[in-house]
SEKOLKOL-457237 format. One line per 2 residues: number of its first residue (from 1); for each residue x, y, z of C-alpha. Coordinates in Angstrom, 1 decimal. Example, Ala and Ser with C-alpha at 12.3 -4.5 7.8 and 13.67 -1.06 7.14 Angstrom:
REM SEKOLKOL-457237
1	12.3:-4.5:7.8  13.7:-1.1:7.1
***
This chain:
REM SEKOLKOL-457237
1	-60.1:50.4:14.3  -57.4:48.1:12.6
3	-54.2:47.9:13.6  -51.8:48.5:10.5
5	-49.3:45.4:9.9  -45.9:45.9:9.7
7	-44.3:44.8:6.3  -40.6:45.1:7.9
9	-40.1:42.1:10.1  -37.0:41.8:11.7
11	-34.4:38.7:11.9  -35.1:35.5:13.7
13	-32.7:34.6:16.7  -31.1:31.5:14.2
15	-30.7:34.4:11.6  -28.7:36.4:13.4
17	-26.9:33.6:14.8  -25.7:32.3:11.4
19	-24.8:35.7:9.7  -22.7:36.5:12.9
21	-21.1:32.6:12.4  -20.5:33.6:8.6
23	-19.0:37.1:9.5  -16.5:35.4:12.4
25	-15.4:33.1:9.5  -14.0:35.8:7.3
27	-12.7:38.0:9.7  -10.9:34.7:10.9
29	-9.7:34.6:7.6  -8.8:38.3:6.4
31	-6.6:38.1:9.9  -4.9:34.6:8.3
33	-4.6:36.6:4.9  -3.0:39.2:7.0
35	-0.8:37.4:8.9  0.6:34.8:6.4
37	1.4:38.0:3.8  2.8:40.1:6.9
39	5.1:37.1:7.7  6.2:36.5:4.2
41	6.5:40.0:3.2  9.4:40.1:6.9
43	10.8:36.6:5.1  11.6:38.8:1.8
45	12.5:41.5:3.7  14.8:39.5:5.5
47	16.5:37.8:2.5  16.8:41.0:1.1
49	18.5:42.5:3.7  21.2:39.0:3.8
51	21.8:39.2:-0.2  22.4:42.9:0.0
53	25.2:42.1:2.9  26.5:39.4:0.6
55	26.8:41.7:-2.2  28.2:44.2:-0.4
57	31.2:41.8:1.1  31.9:40.0:-2.0
59	33.0:43.6:-3.1  34.0:45.0:-0.5
61	36.8:41.9:0.0  37.5:41.6:-4.4
63	38.5:45.3:-3.7  40.5:44.7:-0.8
65	42.2:41.4:-2.8  42.4:42.7:-5.7
67	45.1:45.7:-4.5  46.2:44.0:-1.7
69	50.4:42.8:-1.8  50.2:39.9:0.5
71	48.2:37.7:2.0  50.4:37.4:5.1
73	48.6:34.4:7.4  45.4:32.0:7.8
75	44.7:30.8:10.7  41.1:29.8:9.4
77	39.5:32.0:11.4  41.3:35.0:10.9
79	43.6:36.4:7.7  45.8:39.2:7.9
81	46.5:41.3:4.8  49.1:43.6:3.5
83	46.4:45.8:1.6  48.6:48.5:0.0
85	51.9:50.0:0.3  51.0:53.6:1.2
87	54.1:55.0:1.7  56.2:53.2:-0.8
89	58.9:51.7:1.9  58.1:48.2:0.6
91	57.6:47.1:4.2  54.5:46.7:6.2
93	53.5:49.2:8.2  50.6:49.1:10.8
95	48.4:51.3:9.1  48.5:48.8:6.4
97	47.5:45.5:7.5  43.9:44.7:8.0
99	42.6:41.6:9.9  39.5:39.6:8.7
101	38.3:37.8:11.5  35.5:35.9:12.5
103	33.6:37.1:16.2  29.9:36.9:17.6
105	29.6:35.0:14.2  30.2:37.6:12.1
107	32.8:38.3:9.5  34.3:41.2:10.7
109	37.2:43.9:9.3  40.0:45.3:11.2
111	42.2:48.3:10.2  44.4:50.1:12.7
113	44.7:54.6:13.1  48.4:54.8:14.1
115	50.0:58.1:15.5  52.0:60.0:13.7
117	55.2:58.2:15.5  53.9:55.2:14.9
119	53.2:55.2:11.5  56.7:54.3:10.5
121	57.0:51.2:12.0  57.8:48.1:10.0
123	55.9:44.8:11.1  58.0:41.5:10.4
125	56.1:39.1:8.2  57.3:36.6:10.4
127	55.0:37.6:13.8  52.2:37.8:11.3
129	52.7:34.2:10.6  53.2:33.3:13.9
131	50.4:35.3:15.1  52.3:37.5:17.7
133	51.6:40.3:15.8  47.8:41.0:16.2
135	47.7:41.0:20.1  50.5:43.4:19.6
137	48.8:45.9:17.5  45.7:45.4:19.5
139	47.6:46.4:23.0  49.0:49.1:20.7
141	47.4:51.0:18.1  43.9:52.1:18.1
143	42.0:50.2:15.7  38.4:50.1:14.0
145	36.2:47.1:13.0  33.2:46.9:10.6
147	31.2:44.1:10.3  30.5:42.4:6.8
149	28.2:39.4:7.1  26.5:39.4:10.8
151	25.1:36.4:12.0  26.6:33.6:10.3
153	26.0:29.8:11.3  30.1:29.3:10.4
155	32.6:31.2:8.9  35.6:29.6:7.4
157	39.1:31.2:5.4  41.1:29.3:2.8
159	43.9:30.4:0.8  45.4:28.3:-2.2
161	48.9:28.4:-1.2  50.3:29.2:1.9
163	50.8:32.6:3.1  52.6:35.0:2.3
165	52.3:32.8:-1.1  48.9:32.9:-1.6
167	47.3:34.4:-4.0  43.6:33.7:-3.7
169	41.0:33.9:-0.6  38.2:31.8:0.3
171	35.5:32.4:2.5  32.6:30.0:3.3
173	30.0:31.1:5.5  26.1:29.8:6.6
175	23.3:31.8:7.2  20.2:29.9:8.7
177	16.8:31.6:7.7  13.7:29.9:9.0
179	15.1:27.1:10.0  17.4:26.3:6.8
181	20.9:26.9:6.6  22.1:28.3:3.2
183	25.8:27.8:2.5  28.1:30.6:0.4
185	31.2:31.3:-0.6  33.5:34.8:-1.6
187	36.2:34.3:-4.1  39.2:36.9:-4.3
189	42.4:37.3:-6.2  44.9:39.4:-5.5
191	46.6:41.3:-8.9  49.6:43.2:-7.4
193	51.3:40.1:-5.4  54.4:41.4:-3.6
195	56.3:38.2:-4.2  59.5:40.1:-5.5
197	59.7:42.1:-1.8  60.1:38.3:-0.6
199	63.7:36.8:0.2  64.5:33.0:-0.4
201	62.9:32.1:2.9  59.8:33.7:2.3
203	60.7:36.7:4.1  59.3:40.2:3.3
205	63.4:41.3:3.0  64.8:43.0:6.2
207	65.5:46.5:7.6  66.6:47.7:10.4
209	63.7:49.4:11.7  61.3:45.9:12.3
211	59.5:45.3:15.6
***
């Protein structure tokens, strides 16, 4: 009895090794492509978050400066702003002042929430200009902080004139992405400048309630 010849031959060892090699190359290429796409997507997300933060900061700073009364001090890394005269007394009260500061490589806005008894206190412009008012507020008035831009390489504030005569604020900062630093500038100008409240010495006209 004759044995039927098997018409279906198997793969040789060389063919199997070649198939495995080709498959390995394909899988390696797919993995590399997936990694590249993932990295590109992460980079795009990071850039999108940075640009979103900068847009938000630009809007926030412009709104704050546009309606503010005075830029009260500028130390390069800290700016005091009399944001509004809420009670119409023509004086700076604790709840009306905001500090824009750098801290831990961030740009932060610091505002204060005085008690009812503290809300009518009048802050001397000379103490804000001299820097002592910031520590007094920190010790005596509850505060809150909002972070505008994070992870900056540097931050610097400049004004078009020495406070309290300044009407324009510039913020310069740099942010590194993928080892490359990008420099940014935000500029804002006052529209409600309260220079008419300053006397000839550059101080706000005095009141008996000054602290």
